[in-house]
N, C-alpha and C positions, 0 to 999 in steps of 0.2 A: 621821535620815537619815545615809546613808553619805556619807564626802566621799571624791572621788577626784580621788587626784595626775595631773595632765595629764601628765605622764610616760609614764603607764600607758595613757592613752588609748589608741584606736584594735582591732585585732586582733590578736589570739592565733596564734603561727603553726599551730596544730592548725585554726585556723578557717581560715585561708588556704587549708590545705593541704588541706579538708575542701571547701573551695568550689571551686578548680582542679579535685580529682579531678570533681566533680560537672560543670564547666565539660565537660572531655576526652570523660567519656562521654556528654553531649549531641552534640558536634560531633561523636563517631565514629559516634554513631546517625544524625545527618543526613547524612556522608559517605557511609555506609554503604547509601542510597538510593542515590546516582549514581548506579552501573553498571546497574540494571535500570530508571532512567530512560532513560540513553542506548539500550539495546536496545531499550524501546519505542516514543523518538523514532524509530529508524532504522527501525525493522520502519514503524512511521505512515508515513515518511516513503516508503518504498518503497511501500506500499500507492495513495498520491497518486502516484508517480513512473509504475508499473503502470495506476492506472485514469486517466490522462491520456494514456496510451500509447493503452489499449483503446479511447477514447472520439476519439484522432485516426484510429486505424485503422477505426473506425467508419463516421468521417464522409469517408475514403477513400472505403467500399467505396460510401457511400450518393452520393458525388460522381462513382464512374466512373472512379475510380484504377485498378484492379485488371481491370478491362475484363471484368465481370463482366455477360454476355449472357442478364440475367433471360427476357426475352420467349421465345425459340429453349428456354428451361427448362420441361420440360412433364413435368408434376407426374405419379406423386412423382420430384422430382431431390433430389439433392444435390452440389454447387458446393465445394471445400473450397481453401485459400489460406495462406498463410504458413510459415514457417520460424524461422529462428536467426537471429539480429541481435546481434554483439555493437557497445559502446561501443565509439567513436564512430558509430553506422551515419546512417544518411541522415537515417532521422526523430528522434535522438534529440537532445535539448537538451543542450548541454554539465555541462548541472544533475545529468542522470542517471547518477547516482555510486553509489546502492546496488544498484545490478544487478553482476553478475557473467555472467553467461549470462542471453539471455532468447529465451523462444521466444512470438513474437505466431501463433497461427493462427487462420485465420474460415472460418464456415462457412455457406452461403446455402440453404436450402432452402424448400419450399413448405410454406406454413403449416400446420398440423394442420385435419382436418377441424372439421368446428362437428358440434356432438351429432346434427346428422340424418345426418352422413353425409358433405356435399357439401363437396367440398372449390374454395375460393377459389383460381383457376388464377392471378390478380394479388397475391397475396398474400403474403408470405417471409419466411422467420424468417430474422432473423442472426444469429448467435453468433461472440463474441470471444472471446478468450481469453490472457489475457497469463501468463505464467509467468517466474519467475526464480528464480535459486540465488543463495542469502547464507549470513552466515557461520550465518544460524540453519534453515538447510534448505530445499526446494523449500517457494515460494508461488505462488498463481493470483488473479487475478481475472478472474471474466467477466461481460462484460456482452451482455444478448437486447434484440433489437428488429426491432418487426415492419415492413415497407416494404411500399408499394403500388406497383404497375410496370405 
């Protein structure tokens, strides 16, 4: 058996350099994923905020906030509304920071006729669209709902 001198035990300089190189490459690889993760997080947050805003708008339409007089709308008809609203608008929460420009638009129209061609005059198709611009471009979320009146 080979006897080792206690003064020569441990890692050599070359082993330490190789270990440090491997460690630095690993850390740089992990750090390289952060920008794409931040962009994905930003986009997801924008989708959540836009969906929430679209749901709020849909609830406002259903609650009659926009004075859509459905019974006087005889088929075929289309009622449109909405427009640009930049933060901080009246319906924006303080955390709606992902948007630079937002457009909320909505349409209420008679529901499509059934396969027999009969149109139900008490059923309406509501579409709410939220569009926004951010650093990645133009995005939108659309919600559709039937309402009966």
